[in-house]
VOBA-1610 file (N, C-alpha, C; in pm, whole numbers, padded with zeros to 5 digits, always signed):
BEGIN
Met-05408-02765-00982Met-05276-02711-01018Met-05176-02740-00908Arg-05056-02765-00956Arg-04949-02787-00858Arg-04897-02652-00810Ser-04875-02647-00681Ser-04810-02526-00629Ser-04659-02540-00644His-04601-02432-00691His-04455-02433-00710His-04386-02393-00581Val-04333-02490-00514Val-04261-02467-00388Val-04112-02481-00414Ser-04038-02375-00379Ser-03892-02381-00398Ser-03831-02479-00301Arg-03746-02560-00354Arg-03679-02659-00271Arg-03536-02615-00242Pro-03482-02646-00125Pro-03341-02614-00097Pro-03250-02692-00188Pro-03140-02635-00227Pro-03047-02707-00314Pro-02997-02834-00247Ala-02967-02931-00329Ala-02914-03056-00276Ala-02780-03030-00207Pro-02744-03114-00110Pro-02616-03094-00039Pro-02496-03087-00131Thr-02498-03169-00235Thr-02383-03166-00327Thr-02376-03034-00401Thr-02493-02977-00434Thr-02495-02846-00501Thr-02442-02737-00409Thr-02484-02739-00284Thr-02437-02641-00186Thr-02286-02650-00169Leu-02235-02772-00164Leu-02090-02792-00148Leu-02014-02736-00268Arg-02071-02761-00390Arg-02005-02709-00510Arg-02003-02556-00510Ile-02115-02496-00470Ile-02122-02349-00464Ile-02021-02295-00363Leu-02015-02361-00246Leu-01922-02318-00142Leu-01778-02328-00189Leu-01745-02442-00251Leu-01608-02461-00299Leu-01574-02362-00409Ser-01671-02333-00493Ser-01648-02237-00600Ser-01622-02098-00544Thr-01700-02060-00442Thr-01682-01928-00379Thr-01547-01920-00310Val-01512-02024-00236Val-01382-02028-00167Val-01269-02025-00268Gly-01285-02098-00376Gly-01182-02101-00479Gly-01159-01965-00542Arg-01269-01894-00572Arg-01255-01760-00629Arg-01189-01665-00530Ala-01229-01676-00403Ala-01169-01590-00300Ala-01020-01619-00285Ala-00985-01748-00287Ala-00844-01787-00274Ala-00764-01737-00394Ala-00821-01750-00513Ala-00751-01704-00633Ala-00731-01553-00629Leu-00837-01481-00583Leu-00825-01336-00574Leu-00719-01297-00472Ser-00720-01365-00356Ser-00620-01337-00253Ser-00479-01364-00304Leu-00464-01475-00377Leu-00332-01508-00432Leu-00287-01402-00531Ala-00378-01357-00617Ala-00343-01255-00715Ala-00303-01125-00647Val-00383-01084-00546Val-00351-00962-00472Val-00217-00977-00401Gly-00196-01096-00343Gly-00069-01121-00273Gly+00050-01110-00365Ile+00038-01164-00486Ile+00149-01157-00582Ile+00178-01014-00620Val+00072-00936-00645Val+00091-00794-00679Val+00160-00719-00566Leu+00115-00744-00443Leu+00174-00675-00328Leu+00319-00718-00307Leu+00348-00846-00331Leu+00486-00892-00318Leu+00576-00822-00417Val+00527-00804-00539Val+00605-00732-00640Val+00633-00590-00595Ile+00532-00529-00530Ile+00547-00390-00486Ile+00641-00380-00366Phe+00625-00469-00269Phe+00693-00453-00141Phe+00820-00535-00125Phe+00844-00635-00209Phe+00962-00718-00189Phe+01089-00634-00206Pro+01186-00649-00116Pro+01309-00567-00125Pro+01401-00615-00236Tyr+01420-00532-00337Tyr+01500-00572-00453Tyr+01640-00509-00457Asp+01660-00396-00391Asp+01788-00325-00402Asp+01898-00400-00330Thr+02019-00391-00384Thr+02136-00454-00322Thr+02256-00360-00331Asp+02359-00392-00257Asp+02483-00314-00257Asp+02581-00368-00361Ala+02668-00279-00407Ala+02787-00321-00479Ala+02902-00314-00379Pro+02971-00425-00351Pro+03078-00424-00250Pro+03187-00323-00283Leu+03239-00258-00180Leu+03353-00167-00199Leu+03479-00247-00226Ser+03564-00197-00311Ser+03690-00264-00340Ser+03786-00242-00224Ala+03892-00324-00219Ala+03994-00309-00114Ala+04057-00170-00120Ala+04080-00120-00242Ala+04140+00013-00258Ala+04047+00122-00205Glu+03917+00108-00233Glu+03821+00207-00184Glu+03812+00206-00033Met+03813+00086+00025Met+03808+00075+00170Met+03934+00134+00234Ala+04050+00107+00174Ala+04176+00160+00227Ala+04175+00312+00220Lys+04122+00366+00111Lys+04116+00511+00094Lys+04026+00574+00201Glu+03912+00512+00227Glu+03822+00564+00329Glu+03885+00557+00468Arg+03950+00444+00499Arg+04013+00431+00631Arg+04121+00536+00649Asp+04200+00559+00543Asp+04305+00659+00551Asp+04245+00798+00575Tyr+04136+00827+00503Tyr+04073+00958+00517Tyr+04021+00979+00659Tyr+03947+00879+00712Tyr+03890+00896+00844Tyr+03997+00894+00953Gly+04105+00821+00929Gly+04215+00826+01025Gly+04275+00965+01035Arg+04298+01029+00917Arg+04352+01166+00918Arg+04250+01266+00971Ala+04123+01245+00937Ala+04018+01335+00985Ala+04008+01331+01138Phe+04024+01212+01195Phe+04018+01200+01340Phe+04134+01276+01405Ala+04254+01263+01346Ala+04371+01330+01402Ala+04357+01482+01393Glu+04295+01531+01284Glu+04286+01675+01262Glu+04164+01738+01328Lys+04052+01662+01330Lys+03927+01724+01372Lys+03859+01650+01487Gly+03917+01542+01529Gly+03848+01456+01623Gly+03806+01523+01751Arg+03881+01623+01798Arg+03847+01691+01923Arg+03797+01832+01900Glu+03765+01863+01775Glu+03717+01997+01744Glu+03574+02014+01795Val+03547+02131+01855Val+03412+02163+01900Val+03365+02285+01823Leu+03249+02273+01762Leu+03198+02384+01683Leu+03158+02500+01773Pro+03171+02625+01726Pro+03122+02739+01803Pro+02975+02721+01838Ser+02937+02756+01958Ser+02801+02730+02004Ser+02696+02805+01925Asp+02734+02914+01858Asp+02636+02992+01783Asp+02637+02959+01634Ser+02710+02856+01592Ser+02716+02822+01450Ser+02594+02743+01408Ala+02561+02751+01277Ala+02446+02677+01225Ala+02467+02528+01240Glu+02591+02481+01219Glu+02620+02339+01232Glu+02596+02291+01374Ser+02636+02373+01471Ser+02617+02335+01610Ser+02469+02327+01645Ala+02390+02423+01598Ala+02247+02423+01626Ala+02180+02299+01567Glu+02218+02262+01445Glu+02160+02146+01380Glu+02197+02018+01455Glu+02322+02008+01495Glu+02364+01888+01567Glu+02293+01876+01701Glu+02279+01990+01770Glu+02211+01987+01898Glu+02065+01943+01883Arg+02004+01979+01771Arg+01866+01938+01745Arg+01858+01786+01732Tyr+01954+01728+01660Tyr+01956+01583+01645Tyr+01982+01514+01779Val+02064+01576+01862Val+02091+01520+01994Val+01961+01512+02074Lys+01882+01618+02069Lys+01756+01620+02145Lys+01657+01517+02090Val+01651+01505+01957Val+01563+01405+01897Val+01607+01265+01940Gly+01738+01241+01938Gly+01791+01112+01980Gly+01757+01081+02124Gln+01766+01180+02211Gln+01732+01160+02350Gln+01585+01122+02368Thr+01498+01188+02292Thr+01355+01160+02299Thr+01324+01018+02254Ile+01385+00977+02142Ile+01361+00842+02089Ile+01414+00736+02185Ala+01535+00758+02237Ala+01595+00661+02328Ala+01509+00640+02452Lys+01452+00749+02502Lys+01367+00739+02620Lys+01235+00669+02588Ala+01176+00705+02475Ala+01046+00648+02438Ala+01054+00498+02414Tyr+01165+00452+02356Tyr+01178+00311+02322Tyr+01262+00233+02423His+01297+00293+02535His+01367+00225+02643His+01496+00158+02595Ile+01569+00226+02510Ile+01688+00168+02450Ile+01793+00133+02555Glu+01820+00225+02647Glu+01921+00200+02749Glu+01882+00083+02838Glu+01755+00081+02880Glu+01710-00026+02969Glu+01718-00162+02901Asp+01674-00168+02774Asp+01674-00296+02703Asp+01816-00348+02679Leu+01907-00259+02640Leu+02044-00302+02616Leu+02111-00346+02745Asn+02090-00271+02851Asn+02150-00307+02979Asn+02096-00442+03028Asp+01966-00464+03012Asp+01906-00591+03052Asp+01966-00706+02972Phe+01986-00684+02843Phe+02046-00786+02756Phe+02188-00818+02801Ile+02267-00716+02828Ile+02406-00735+02869Ile+02414-00811+03002Gln+02328-00775+03095Gln+02332-00840+03225Gln+02287-00986+03217Lys+02182-01014+03141Lys+02131-01150+03132Lys+02229-01243+03062Arg+02309-01189+02970Arg+02405-01273+02897Arg+02547-01259+02952Asn+02561-01194+03067Asn+02690-01182+03135Asn+02797-01122+03042Leu+02761-01011+02978Leu+02851-00945+02883Leu+02909-00815+02936Ala+02896-00791+03065Ala+02945-00666+03121Ala+03096-00649+03106Ser+03169-00761+03098Ser+03315-00754+03083Ser+03359-00770+02937Ala+03264-00774+02845Ala+03298-00792+02703Ala+03362-00665+02646Lys+03449-00684+02547Lys+03504-00573+02472Lys+03401-00536+02366Ala+03343-00415+02377Ala+03225-00382+02297Ala+03251-00266+02202Leu+03185-00273+02087Leu+03188-00166+01986Leu+03046-00119+01963Asp+03030+00013+01965Asp+02901+00078+01939Asp+02911+00144+01801Val+02844+00086+01701Val+02853+00137+01563Val+02746+00243+01542Gly+02791+00364+01509Gly+02700+00478+01499Gly+02664+00527+01637Ser+02767+00552+01718Ser+02749+00577+01861Ser+02696+00715+01895Gly+02695+00808+01797Gly+02632+00938+01819Gly+02684+01011+01940Arg+02594+01044+02031Arg+02631+01122+02148Arg+02689+01037+02261Gly+02710+00909+02236Gly+02779+00825+02334Gly+02701+00795+02459Tyr+02568+00796+02451Tyr+02489+00776+02573Tyr+02491+00632+02623Leu+02551+00540+02542Leu+02557+00400+02584Leu+02698+00358+02626Gln+02788+00453+02640Gln+02928+00417+02662Gln+02957+00356+02799Asp+02866+00370+02894Asp+02890+00312+03026Asp+02816+00180+03048Met+02765+00123+02939Met+02699-00007+02950Met+02798-00119+02982Val+02921-00103+02934Val+03028-00199+02962Val+03154-00121+02997Ala+03248-00189+03062Ala+03372-00121+03101Ala+03462-00095+02980Asp+03473-00195+02893Asp+03563-00185+02778Asp+03481-00149+02654Tyr+03470-00021+02629Tyr+03380+00031+02525Tyr+03456+00113+02423Thr+03417+00099+02296Thr+03465+00187+02190Thr+03345+00235+02110Gly+03337+00365+02089Gly+03231+00422+02007Gly+03284+00460+01870Leu+03207+00432+01766Leu+03245+00471+01631Leu+03133+00553+01569Asp+03169+00670+01515Asp+03069+00753+01451Asp+03134+00835+01340Ile+03052+00873+01242Ile+03104+00946+01126Ile+03117+01095+01152Ser+03058+01144+01261Ser+03060+01287+01292Ser+03184+01324+01374Pro+03269+01413+01323Pro+03391+01449+01397Pro+03362+01525+01526Thr+03249+01595+01532Thr+03219+01672+01653Thr+03159+01587+01764Ala+03126+01462+01735Ala+03068+01376+01838Ala+03167+01343+01948Ser+03295+01361+01920Ser+03398+01321+02017Ser+03385+01393+02150Arg+03325+01509+02150Arg+03316+01586+02275Arg+03227+01520+02380Phe+03147+01422+02339Phe+03057+01355+02432Phe+03122+01240+02507Tyr+03246+01205+02473Tyr+03303+01078+02520Tyr+03408+01095+02628His+03400+01005+02727His+03509+00989+02823His+03573+00851+02805Lys+03523+00777+02706Lys+03581+00648+02669Lys+03625+00655+02523Pro+03699+00556+02474Pro+03754+00563+02338Pro+03647+00592+02231Phe+03679+00687+02145Phe+03593+00724+02034Phe+03676+00717+01906Val+03618+00655+01801Val+03685+00644+01673Val+03599+00713+01568Leu+03659+00804+01495Leu+03589+00869+01385Leu+03597+00779+01263Gly+03484+00739+01210Gly+03487+00650+01095Gly+03348+00615+01046Ser+03345+00556+00928Ser+03220+00514+00866Ser+03190+00369+00901Ala+03061+00338+00914Ala+03020+00200+00939Ala+03057+00109+00822Thr+03076+00166+00705Thr+03108+00085+00587Thr+03258+00070+00566Ser+03338+00136+00648Ser+03484+00123+00635Ser+03547+00161+00769Met+03542+00070+00863Met+03586+00100+00999Met+03738+00093+01011Pro+03800+00194+01068Pro+03945+00191+01089Pro+03981+00108+01213Leu+03939-00017+01211Leu+03955-00108+01324Leu+04006-00243+01274Ala+04079-00313+01359Ala+04139-00441+01320Ala+04036-00552+01316Asp+04066-00655+01239Asp+03980-00774+01232Asp+03973-00840+01371Asn+03861-00907+01397Asn+03848-00993+01515Asn+03883-00921+01644Ser+03826-00803+01664Ser+03864-00720+01778Ser+03763-00719+01892Phe+03636-00752+01867Phe+03533-00726+01967Phe+03450-00851+01999Asp+03413-00860+02129Asp+03328-00969+02177Asp+03180-00936+02158Leu+03149-00807+02154Leu+03010-00761+02146Leu+03006-00637+02056Val+02916-00638+01959Val+02897-00522+01872Val+02749-00490+01870Trp+02717-00365+01899Trp+02577-00325+01885Trp+02565-00203+01794Ser+02449-00194+01730Ser+02418-00081+01643Ser+02268-00057+01653Ile+02232+00062+01701Ile+02092+00091+01731Ile+02047+00215+01656Asp+01942+00201+01576Asp+01886+00311+01497Asp+01990+00376+01407Val+02072+00294+01343Val+02182+00346+01260Val+02178+00291+01118Leu+02161+00161+01102Leu+02179+00097+00971Leu+02083+00152+00866Glu+01967+00201+00907Glu+01874+00259+00810Glu+01925+00392+00753His+02032+00445+00812His+02091+00570+00766His+02223+00548+00691Val+02259+00422+00667Val+02385+00389+00600Val+02357+00359+00452Pro+02419+00434+00360Pro+02390+00415+00217Pro+02420+00276+00164Asn+02517+00207+00221Asn+02553+00072+00178Asn+02540-00023+00298Pro+02417-00061+00334Pro+02399-00139+00457Pro+02465-00276+00455Glu+02473-00341+00338Glu+02539-00472+00336Glu+02687-00457+00365Gln+02748-00351+00313Gln+02890-00327+00343Gln+02908-00303+00493Ala+02811-00237+00555Ala+02819-00217+00700Ala+02812-00351+00774Leu+02727-00442+00727Leu+02720-00574+00790Leu+02851-00650+00772Arg+02913-00636+00654Arg+03043-00701+00632Arg+03146-00648+00732Glu+03147-00517+00751Glu+03244-00457+00842Glu+03216-00496+00987Ile+03091-00499+01025Ile+03055-00541+01161Ile+03102-00684+01185Arg+03079-00770+01088Arg+03120-00909+01104Arg+03272-00923+01101Arg+03340-00839+01022Arg+03486-00845+01013Arg+03553-00812+01147Val+03505-00707+01214Val+03571-00664+01338Val+03527-00747+01459Ala+03421-00827+01442Ala+03375-00913+01551Ala+03459-01040+01558Lys+03484-01088+01679Lys+03556-01213+01698Lys+03465-01332+01665Asp+03526-01447+01642Asp+03449-01569+01630Asp+03378-01593+01764Gly+03249-01613+01761Gly+03172-01631+01883Gly+03116-01502+01940Ala+03148-01389+01879Ala+03099-01260+01927Ala+02947-01250+01912Ile+02887-01163+01992Ile+02744-01138+01987Ile+02719-01003+01918Leu+02626-01003+01823Leu+02584-00881+01755Leu+02443-00846+01800Tyr+02425-00721+01838Tyr+02294-00672+01883Tyr+02254-00562+01787Leu+02168-00594+01691Leu+02133-00501+01584Leu+01986-00460+01597Ser+01964-00331+01605Ser+01828-00282+01622Ser+01806-00154+01540Pro+01806-00167+01407Pro+01772-00051+01324Pro+01622-00032+01322Ala+01577+00075+01260Ala+01434+00091+01234Ala+01403+00011+01108Trp+01336-00102+01124Trp+01303-00186+01010Trp+01187-00126+00931Asp+01184-00155+00802Asp+01069-00121+00717Asp+01033+00027+00720Cys+01132+00113+00708Cys+01104+00257+00698Cys+01026+00285+00570Gln+00931+00374+00576Gln+00844+00402+00463Gln+00882+00533+00392Pro+00867+00539+00259Pro+00910+00658+00185Pro+00834+00784+00221Tyr+00710+00772+00269Tyr+00632+00892+00300Tyr+00683+00965+00424Leu+00771+00901+00502Leu+00826+00967+00621Leu+00914+01087+00584Ala+00980+01080+00468Ala+01074+01185+00431Ala+01006+01321+00419Asp+00882+01323+00373Asp+00810+01449+00357Asp+00704+01470+00464Gly+00705+01387+00565Gly+00617+01408+00680Gly+00470+01387+00652Tyr+00438+01303+00553Tyr+00297+01281+00523Tyr+00221+01224+00641Asn+00290+01154+00728Asn+00225+01090+00843Asn+00199+01187+00958Val+00264+01303+00959Val+00249+01396+01072Val+00196+01534+01032Arg+00203+01567+00904Arg+00158+01700+00860Arg+00009+01699+00826Pro-00059+01816+00842Pro-00203+01822+00809Pro-00226+01823+00659Tyr-00346+01787+00618Tyr-00381+01784+00477Tyr-00361+01920+00410Gly-00379+02026+00486Gly-00366+02161+00431Gly-00227+02194+00381Asp-00127+02116+00422Asp+00010+02140+00377Asp+00033+02094+00233Phe-00060+02015+00178Phe-00034+01949+00051Phe-00131+01991-00058Gly-00083+01975-00183Gly-00169+01992-00297Gly-00250+01864-00319Val-00314+01854-00436Val-00399+01739-00465Val-00320+01609-00458Gln-00202+01606-00522Gln-00122+01484-00523Gln-00080+01447-00382Gly-00038+01546-00303Gly+00003+01519-00166Gly-00110+01468-00081Lys-00229+01523-00102Lys-00346+01477-00026Lys-00377+01331-00058Ile-00363+01295-00184Ile-00387+01156-00224Ile-00286+01063-00157Ile-00159+01106-00155Ile-00055+01025-00092Ile-00083+01007+00057Lys-00119+01117+00124Lys-00147+01110+00267Lys-00268+01022+00295Ala-00373+01036+00213Ala-00493+00955+00233Ala-00466+00808+00209Gly-00365+00778+00127Gly-00334+00639+00095Gly-00244+00569+00193Ile-00198+00639+00298Ile-00107+00577+00395Ile-00169+00455+00463Pro-00294+00462+00512Pro-00352+00341+00574Pro-00357+00222+00479Ala-00390+00249+00351Ala-00395+00140+00254Ala-00256+00082+00230Arg-00156+00170+00229Arg-00019+00123+00209Arg+00026+00037+00327Val-00007+00081+00447Val+00029+00004+00566Val-00040-00133+00563Ala-00170-00134+00529Ala-00244-00260+00522Ala-00187-00351+00414Gly-00150-00291+00300Gly-00090-00369+00192Gly+00042-00429+00233His+00120-00354+00309His+00248-00405+00355His+00227-00524+00448Val+00130-00514+00538Val+00100-00624+00629Val+00054-00747+00550Phe-00034-00726+00450Phe-00084-00837+00369Phe+00031-00903+00293Ala+00122-00821+00240Ala+00236-00876+00167Ala+00323-00961+00258Arg+00341-00917+00381Arg+00421-00994+00477Arg+00355-01129+00505Met+00222-01128+00517Met+00150-01253+00542Met+00165-01349+00424Ala+00175-01292+00305Ala+00187-01377+00186Ala+00327-01433+00169Ile+00428-01354+00205Ile+00565-01396+00177Ile+00625-01482+00287Tyr+00582-01466+00412Tyr+00653-01534+00518Tyr+00631-01685+00525Pro+00517-01738+00481Pro+00511-01886+00473Pro+00619-01944+00383Val+00648-01876+00272Val+00755-01921+00184Val+00890-01906+00253Arg+00908-01793+00319Arg+01035-01770+00389Arg+01056-01871+00501Phe+00950-01903+00572Phe+00961-02000+00680Phe+01005-02135+00625Ala+00951-02172+00510Ala+00985-02301+00450Ala+01129-02307+00403Thr+01187-02193+00371Thr+01324-02190+00319Thr+01421-02127+00418Trp+01380-02119+00545Trp+01457-02045+00646Trp+01603-02090+00656Lys+01625-02222+00651Lys+01761-02274+00670Lys+01815-02342+00545Leu+01762-02304+00430Leu+01801-02372+00307Leu+01900-02292+00223Ala+01943-02176+00270Ala+02038-02097+00192Ala+02173-02169+00189Ala+02214-02213+00070Ala+02335-02294+00057Ala+02460-02210+00041Ala+02444-02083+00005Ala+02560-01996-00018Ala+02528-01859+00040Pro+02631-01780+00071Pro+02605-01646+00124Pro+02512-01566+00033Thr+02408-01510+00092Thr+02311-01432+00017Thr+02352-01284+00015Gln+02292-01210-00076Gln+02304-01065-00074Gln+02195-01010+00016Leu+02221-00892+00072Leu+02120-00824+00152Leu+02028-00747+00058His+01899-00780+00063His+01800-00711-00019His+01726-00608+00067Tyr+01703-00492+00012Tyr+01636-00384+00085Tyr+01579-00285-00016His+01511-00183+00035His+01459-00076-00050His+01541+00051-00027Lys+01584+00113-00133Lys+01649+00243-00121Lys+01544+00352-00102Leu+01575+00449-00018Leu+01484+00561+00007Leu+01554+00693-00025Lys+01474+00794-00053Lys+01528+00927-00073Lys+01513+01004+00057Pro+01625+01030+00126Pro+01615+01097+00257Pro+01587+01245+00243Asn+01533+01303+00347Asn+01511+01447+00353Asn+01612+01505+00451Tyr+01713+01571+00397Tyr+01815+01632+00482Tyr+01788+01780+00509Ser+01678+01831+00454Ser+01646+01973+00472Ser+01557+01997+00592Ile+01449+01919+00603Ile+01354+01935+00714Ile+01334+01800+00780Tyr+01356+01795+00908Tyr+01342+01669+00982Tyr+01201+01665+01040Trp+01108+01599+00967Trp+00969+01596+01010Trp+00948+01500+01127Gly+01036+01405+01142Gly+01021+01308+01250Gly+01118+01195+01231Pro+01113+01094+01320Pro+01205+00981+01311Pro+01206+00917+01172Asp+01326+00897+01120Asp+01350+00828+00992Asp+01308+00908+00870Ala+01285+01037+00886Ala+01267+01123+00768Ala+01397+01128+00688Asp+01509+01102+00755Asp+01640+01106+00689Asp+01695+00966+00662Ala+01609+00864+00668Ala+01653+00727+00639Ala+01685+00712+00490Val+01792+00639+00460Val+01832+00620+00320Val+01794+00481+00269Asn+01749+00394+00357Asn+01705+00263+00312Asn+01600+00206+00405Ser+01525+00110+00354Ser+01425+00038+00432Ser+01471-00107+00441Leu+01510-00149+00560Leu+01566-00281+00581Leu+01459-00381+00623Asp+01475-00503+00575Asp+01385-00612+00608Asp+01456-00703+00709Arg+01393-00726+00823Arg+01458-00802+00930Arg+01491-00944+00886Tyr+01400-01007+00813Tyr+01426-01142+00766Tyr+01547-01146+00673Glu+01555-01051+00580Glu+01667-01049+00486Glu+01800-01032+00560Ala+01800-00948+00664Ala+01921-00929+00743Ala+01959-01058+00817Ala+01858-01125+00875Ala+01885-01251+00945Ala+01939-01356+00848Leu+01878-01365+00730Leu+01921-01463+00631Leu+02064-01436+00586Trp+02102-01308+00579Trp+02238-01271+00539Trp+02339-01335+00634Phe+02312-01329+00763Phe+02403-01389+00861Phe+02393-01541+00861Leu+02272-01593+00858Leu+02254-01738+00860Leu+02323-01805+00743Ser+02318-01742+00626Ser+02378-01802+00508Ser+02531-01799+00513Arg+02586-01733+00612Arg+02731-01731+00633Arg+02773-01820+00750Gly+02679-01895+00801Gly+02710-01989+00908Gly+02690-01935+01047Asp+02640-01814+01062Asp+02618-01756+01193Asp+02486-01807+01252Glu+02468-01781+01381Glu+02344-01821+01449Glu+02259-01698+01477Cys+02128-01713+01459Cys+02036-01610+01505Cys+01979-01657+01637Leu+02004-01581+01742Leu+01967-01625+01877Leu+01824-01591+01914Asn+01756-01511+01833Asn+01616-01479+01866Asn+01525-01497+01745Cys+01565-01582+01652Cys+01477-01609+01536Cys+01507-01746+01477Glu+01530-01846+01562Glu+01570-01977+01513Glu+01465-02043+01424Thr+01337-02018+01452Thr+01233-02084+01373Thr+01189-02001+01255Gly+01213-01873+01258Gly+01166-01788+01150Gly+01027-01734+01173Leu+00952-01790+01270Leu+00816-01745+01294Leu+00812-01600+01341Asp+00914-01558+01417Asp+00913-01421+01467Asp+00933-01321+01354Ala+00981-01368+01238Ala+00994-01280+01124Ala+00857-01235+01075Leu+00753-01312+01107Leu+00618-01272+01070Leu+00561-01172+01170Thr+00580-01200+01299Thr+00522-01112+01400Thr+00614-00997+01437Gln+00745-01020+01429Gln+00846-00922+01471Gln+00815-00869+01611Ala+00775-00960+01700Ala+00749-00919+01837Ala+00875-00861+01900Asp+00990-00915+01864Asp+01119-00863+01911Asp+01187-00798+01792Gly+01192-00667+01790Gly+01248-00596+01676Gly+01399-00606+01665Arg+01465-00656+01770Arg+01610-00670+01765Arg+01648-00792+01682Leu+01770-00792+01636Leu+01826-00908+01568Leu+01954-00944+01642Ile+01953-01059+01710Ile+02066-01101+01793Ile+02138-01215+01721Ile+02264-01193+01688Ile+02342-01288+01609Ile+02468-01331+01687Arg+02499-01461+01680Arg+02629-01509+01729Arg+02713-01540+01605Val+02826-01474+01595Val+02914-01491+01479Val+02986-01624+01488Arg+02986-01699+01377Arg+03056-01827+01370Arg+03147-01826+01249Lys+03266-01773+01267Lys+03358-01762+01155Lys+03427-01895+01123Ser+03439-01979+01221Ser+03510-02106+01200Ser+03422-02209+01131
//
């Protein structure tokens, strides 16, 4: 009798099996990537404000500044207590992320200490001594008490400032709190001079679960649905990373191919104005750094820290540095 000895598959058979396995894995990855892109791709856009609406807002904030710009709330009022809480949170974040040090280093390295600068969403004015010629703009009328340099009461989406006024414009941890972020970018670009430098550092990719503190509160705070949401945060974070890996090769290939000004795409968020669980619990949108860069590039501006588009994948530098080219 012949003994039945199993033989190893022929090399061609092994290759076919390997290719089949790789093909199935690639197809599955592609399918998962497409699903995640549908979930995570920023679809929301702004409707531009009309000239009449912008004029109305500028008029309102101009009058509000004259009437309330130097008003200080009573120290025992609820409004004062709430504002002081935000001031303390802002101080903690600024220290943790070295905001002052990074901005000062940027200004010194680019010889911008003598630039005429605008701080959009200047808050408590802690950056007003970064340059000699400084203007702070904020929507809060009581913020004026923090300033020994020019302060303008106004909205980032309708600045009561002249065209082509500033050599340097920065906005830090602000744009994610602006309901119409594309309109804010239009205004920032409008008041900047040709050749001006923009230093934009919002909190990119804010997540909806921040509003209710799912990332910081214990499971005991939630019912069944809340527990499921909290337990799903790691999967959501992983899915977001996977989606970025899937979309950025396409973005890299089309980095400089935008032939006409693009719209800013982002995700709208529902902010929590009742309880501040932590940073960006009150964010109204989730901004994508690549989409913001493309918005400027498609208008002829230069991105000084993302020329290749590769950093849009790693986001090693969370800032977006733009040189305005209006001509």
